[in-house]
VOVO-461772 format. One line per 10 residues: number of its first residue (from 0); their letters; for each residue x, y, z of N, C-alpha, C, CB. Coordinates in steps of 0.2 Angstrom, whole numbers. Glycine has a CB too. Layout:
BEGIN
NUM> a> X,Y,Z,X,Y,Z,X,Y,Z,X,Y,Z; ...
# end
This chain:
BEGIN
0> mvrtlsamtl> -569,-54,-165,-570,-49,-163,-567,-47,-157,-576,-49,-163; -563,-51,-152,-560,-51,-146,-554,-54,-150,-564,-55,-140; -550,-57,-155,-544,-62,-153,-545,-52,-160,-542,-74,-154; -548,-50,-161,-546,-44,-168,-543,-38,-163,-553,-41,-174; -548,-39,-160,-547,-32,-153,-541,-30,-148,-551,-33,-148; -537,-39,-149,-531,-40,-143,-524,-38,-150,-531,-53,-138; -526,-38,-153,-521,-43,-157,-520,-33,-161,-525,-52,-165; -523,-29,-164,-523,-21,-165,-520,-19,-157,-533,-18,-165; -524,-20,-152,-521,-17,-144,-513,-19,-145,-524,-22,-135; -512,-30,-145,-505,-27,-146,-498,-24,-153,-502,-33,-144
10> lflasaahah> -503,-23,-157,-501,-20,-163,-498,-10,-160,-510,-21,-169; -506,-7,-154,-504,-4,-156,-497,-3,-149,-509,-1,-158; -497,-9,-144,-493,-5,-136,-485,-7,-141,-495,-12,-124; -484,-10,-150,-477,-15,-150,-476,-9,-153,-476,-24,-153; -478,-1,-158,-477,2,-162,-477,9,-155,-484,1,-169; -482,8,-148,-476,13,-145,-471,11,-141,-478,18,-142; -471,3,-140,-463,3,-137,-458,7,-141,-461,-5,-138; -458,7,-146,-455,9,-151,-451,19,-154,-461,6,-154; -459,22,-152,-458,27,-150,-453,32,-150,-458,26,-148; -450,36,-151,-446,41,-149,-446,47,-151,-441,39,-150
20> tpicdcydng> -442,54,-143,-446,58,-145,-438,59,-148,-450,63,-140; -436,64,-152,-432,67,-153,-429,72,-146,-434,69,-160; -422,73,-143,-422,78,-142,-416,83,-143,-423,77,-137; -413,87,-139,-410,91,-143,-410,99,-141,-414,90,-148; -403,100,-136,-401,104,-132,-395,111,-134,-399,99,-127; -394,116,-131,-387,121,-136,-387,124,-131,-389,126,-146; -381,128,-131,-377,131,-126,-371,134,-129,-375,126,-122; -368,143,-126,-366,146,-127,-360,144,-124,-369,151,-126; -355,144,-131,-346,141,-127,-344,147,-125,-339,138,-134; -346,154,-125,-344,160,-122,-335,159,-126,-345,160,-111
30> ddtitceggf> -333,158,-133,-330,162,-138,-332,163,-143,-325,159,-140; -339,165,-143,-344,163,-150,-343,157,-154,-342,169,-156; -343,152,-150,-347,146,-155,-352,145,-150,-342,139,-157; -360,140,-156,-361,135,-151,-361,128,-150,-366,136,-149; -364,126,-146,-361,118,-148,-373,116,-144,-348,113,-141; -371,112,-149,-379,108,-148,-379,102,-146,-383,107,-153; -380,99,-146,-382,91,-140,-388,86,-141,-386,94,-131; -387,82,-146,-395,78,-150,-394,74,-147,-396,75,-159; -400,69,-146,-400,62,-146,-408,61,-144,-393,59,-141; -414,52,-145,-419,51,-144,-421,49,-137,-419,48,-148
40> sdggtaqgip> -425,49,-131,-428,47,-127,-428,43,-128,-431,49,-125; -429,35,-133,-423,28,-129,-419,27,-129,-422,22,-131; -413,36,-129,-407,33,-126,-402,30,-136,-412,24,-118; -407,31,-138,-403,31,-147,-401,39,-152,-410,24,-154; -397,37,-153,-388,41,-155,-391,48,-160,-380,34,-160; -390,53,-161,-391,58,-165,-384,60,-168,-395,63,-161; -381,55,-170,-376,53,-175,-378,54,-182,-375,45,-175; -377,59,-186,-380,58,-194,-385,64,-193,-385,50,-198; -389,65,-189,-393,69,-189,-393,76,-192,-394,70,-184; -398,79,-196,-393,84,-201,-396,92,-195,-396,84,-213
50> mrivdtsgrv> -392,97,-196,-392,101,-191,-393,105,-197,-387,102,-185; -396,114,-195,-398,118,-199,-399,127,-197,-404,114,-201; -395,129,-197,-397,136,-196,-398,143,-196,-397,136,-194; -403,143,-195,-408,151,-202,-408,158,-196,-422,148,-204; -410,160,-203,-409,169,-201,-419,170,-198,-406,176,-210; -422,173,-197,-427,173,-193,-432,175,-202,-427,178,-185; -428,174,-209,-433,175,-212,-431,168,-219,-433,184,-215; -428,162,-213,-427,155,-217,-423,157,-220,-432,151,-221; -416,160,-222,-413,158,-225,-405,155,-222,-414,163,-229; -400,148,-227,-398,144,-220,-392,148,-221,-398,135,-219
60> liegamsdns> -392,149,-216,-385,150,-212,-376,148,-214,-387,148,-207; -379,138,-211,-372,134,-211,-380,130,-209,-365,136,-205; -378,125,-213,-381,114,-212,-374,111,-212,-386,108,-220; -378,109,-208,-368,102,-207,-376,95,-203,-357,108,-193; -371,90,-198,-372,85,-195,-371,84,-189,-371,82,-197; -376,79,-186,-371,79,-180,-366,75,-177,-374,78,-176; -360,76,-175,-354,71,-177,-357,64,-171,-344,76,-174; -351,61,-173,-352,53,-169,-352,54,-162,-347,47,-171; -352,59,-160,-351,61,-152,-359,62,-151,-346,70,-150; -364,65,-156,-372,66,-158,-372,72,-155,-378,60,-154
70> dftfakpnvd> -364,79,-157,-365,89,-155,-361,89,-160,-361,93,-147; -366,95,-160,-364,102,-167,-362,105,-165,-368,107,-171; -356,108,-166,-354,114,-164,-350,118,-171,-351,112,-158; -354,125,-168,-353,130,-176,-357,136,-172,-359,126,-186; -351,142,-177,-351,150,-174,-353,154,-176,-347,153,-174; -358,156,-169,-362,160,-168,-362,164,-172,-361,163,-164; -370,167,-176,-369,169,-180,-373,177,-177,-371,165,-187; -370,185,-182,-371,190,-180,-375,191,-180,-370,193,-180; -381,185,-180,-389,188,-182,-393,185,-180,-391,188,-189; -401,185,-174,-402,179,-175,-407,177,-181,-403,177,-170
80> flvefeggeg> -405,170,-173,-407,165,-177,-410,158,-177,-405,165,-179; -409,154,-179,-414,147,-175,-408,141,-176,-423,144,-181; -412,136,-172,-407,132,-174,-412,123,-178,-399,130,-165; -414,124,-181,-417,116,-182,-410,112,-184,-422,116,-190; -414,105,-177,-411,97,-179,-420,93,-180,-405,93,-169; -414,88,-186,-426,87,-190,-422,76,-187,-429,88,-210; -424,78,-185,-425,72,-179,-430,69,-182,-428,74,-170; -432,69,-189,-438,64,-193,-444,64,-196,-439,58,-190; -445,61,-199,-453,63,-201,-458,67,-194,-456,54,-203; -456,71,-200,-459,78,-196,-459,81,-189,-465,76,-197
90> hviqidgrdi> -452,77,-189,-454,81,-181,-444,82,-179,-460,74,-173; -451,91,-181,-441,96,-183,-440,99,-174,-442,108,-192; -435,100,-170,-435,103,-163,-431,111,-168,-429,97,-155; -435,117,-163,-431,121,-169,-431,128,-162,-435,123,-180; -424,129,-160,-422,132,-152,-422,140,-155,-412,130,-149; -425,143,-153,-420,151,-155,-414,153,-150,-425,158,-154; -410,156,-156,-403,159,-153,-402,159,-150,-399,163,-154; -406,167,-145,-409,169,-141,-410,166,-134,-414,170,-144; -411,162,-132,-413,158,-128,-406,155,-126,-418,153,-131; -403,154,-129,-397,151,-129,-391,154,-125,-395,149,-136
100> ee> -389,151,-120,-386,152,-112,-380,150,-109,-391,148,-108; -377,154,-107,-366,147,-108,-368,146,-102,-353,151,-108
# end
């Protein structure tokens, strides 16, 4: 029994050590473009992570992916919008365009 509990504890700790949290932040470039930078709390790159810009009804305005430098630049929409960073398995970060500042 003690051996089983020890093994389960080790498995839990090993999986927790490999967990990583997605991180994404966006800023207004002041030239009608927005740049978002992303990554993971364990230092992992966001290269290739899907990005979507949607209006408030959920209609996709722009789709793309993070670059080799883990950034994504897009033309600022003329409507209220949300930025969606697809961090994997249920980890979608949404940033309200009204919260993005220079």
